[in-house]
C-alpha positions in Angstrom: 7.5 130.1 73.4 11.1 130.3 72.3 13.2 133.2 73.5 15.8 134.1 71.0 17.1 137.0 73.0 17.5 135.4 76.4 19.4 136.6 79.5 22.7 134.9 78.7 22.8 136.7 75.3 22.2 140.1 76.9 24.8 139.5 79.6 27.3 138.3 76.9 26.8 141.5 75.0 27.2 143.7 78.1 30.3 141.7 79.1 31.8 142.2 75.6 31.4 146.0 76.0 32.8 146.1 79.5 35.7 143.8 78.8 36.7 145.8 75.7 36.7 149.1 77.8 38.7 147.4 80.6 41.3 146.1 78.2 41.7 149.5 76.4 41.6 151.8 79.5 42.4 149.9 82.7 45.1 147.4 81.8 48.5 148.9 82.3 50.4 146.3 80.2 51.9 148.2 77.2 52.3 144.9 75.2 48.6 144.5 74.6 47.5 148.1 74.6 45.7 149.0 71.4 46.1 145.7 69.6 43.3 143.7 71.1 39.6 143.9 70.2 36.9 141.8 71.8 34.9 140.2 69.0 32.5 137.9 70.8 31.5 136.6 74.2 29.8 133.2 74.7 28.2 132.4 78.1 27.5 129.1 79.6 23.9 128.3 80.4 24.4 128.9 84.2 26.3 132.1 83.5 29.4 131.0 85.4 31.8 130.8 82.5 32.5 133.2 79.7 34.5 132.4 76.5 35.9 135.7 75.3 37.0 135.7 71.7 39.6 138.4 70.8 41.3 139.6 67.6 44.8 141.0 67.4 45.8 143.7 65.0 49.2 143.7 63.3 50.1 140.3 64.5 50.7 137.4 62.1 52.8 135.0 64.0 51.1 132.2 66.0 53.8 132.4 68.7 52.9 136.1 69.4 49.2 135.3 69.5 49.8 132.5 72.0 51.9 134.9 74.1 49.2 137.6 74.1 46.5 135.0 75.0 48.6 133.9 78.0 48.9 137.5 79.1 45.2 138.1 78.8 44.4 134.9 80.6 46.7 135.9 83.4 44.9 139.2 83.8 41.4 137.6 83.8 41.3 137.8 87.6 41.9 141.5 87.6 39.3 141.9 84.8 36.8 139.9 86.9 37.4 142.2 89.8 36.7 145.3 87.7 33.6 143.7 86.2 32.4 143.0 89.7 32.5 146.8 90.4 30.9 147.7 87.1 28.1 145.1 86.7 25.3 144.2 89.0 25.5 140.4 88.8 25.3 137.9 91.5 27.9 135.7 89.9 30.7 137.2 87.8 31.7 134.5 85.3 35.1 133.0 85.0 36.8 134.4 81.9 38.8 132.5 79.4 40.3 134.2 76.4 40.4 132.6 72.9 41.8 133.8 69.6 39.2 134.7 67.0 40.8 134.2 63.6 37.8 135.3 61.5 39.6 138.5 60.7 42.6 136.6 59.2 40.2 134.3 57.3 38.3 137.3 55.9 41.5 138.9 54.7 42.6 135.7 53.1 39.2 135.3 51.3 39.4 138.9 50.2 42.9 138.4 48.8 41.7 135.3 46.9 38.8 137.2 45.4 41.1 140.1 44.3 43.4 137.6 42.6 40.4 136.1 40.7 39.4 139.6 39.5 42.9 140.3 38.2 42.9 137.1 36.2 
């Protein structure tokens, strides 16, 4: 019997919600306030590591994206501490932030399709 909605998926979804709330409301850094959205969380099988994929609004330059990822990865310990207070897990996973560029790719494809319609 294959479980398609196993525990790691449920925990990843809950982490996604909690991390998004923490970034928007609890982080005091004004550089990332309001421009970060958590798009996906992938958990390891043993639930000890979480890959958090984030998208940035109004940022096009790769240097700025790298700078914001460094800021988020530096605050991952504080985010883990707040998650420990909010979630009832035995092990709070290590968090590593990655850039999710699917929003940029979607905009590019949309632009290409609009150009085809004009022709």
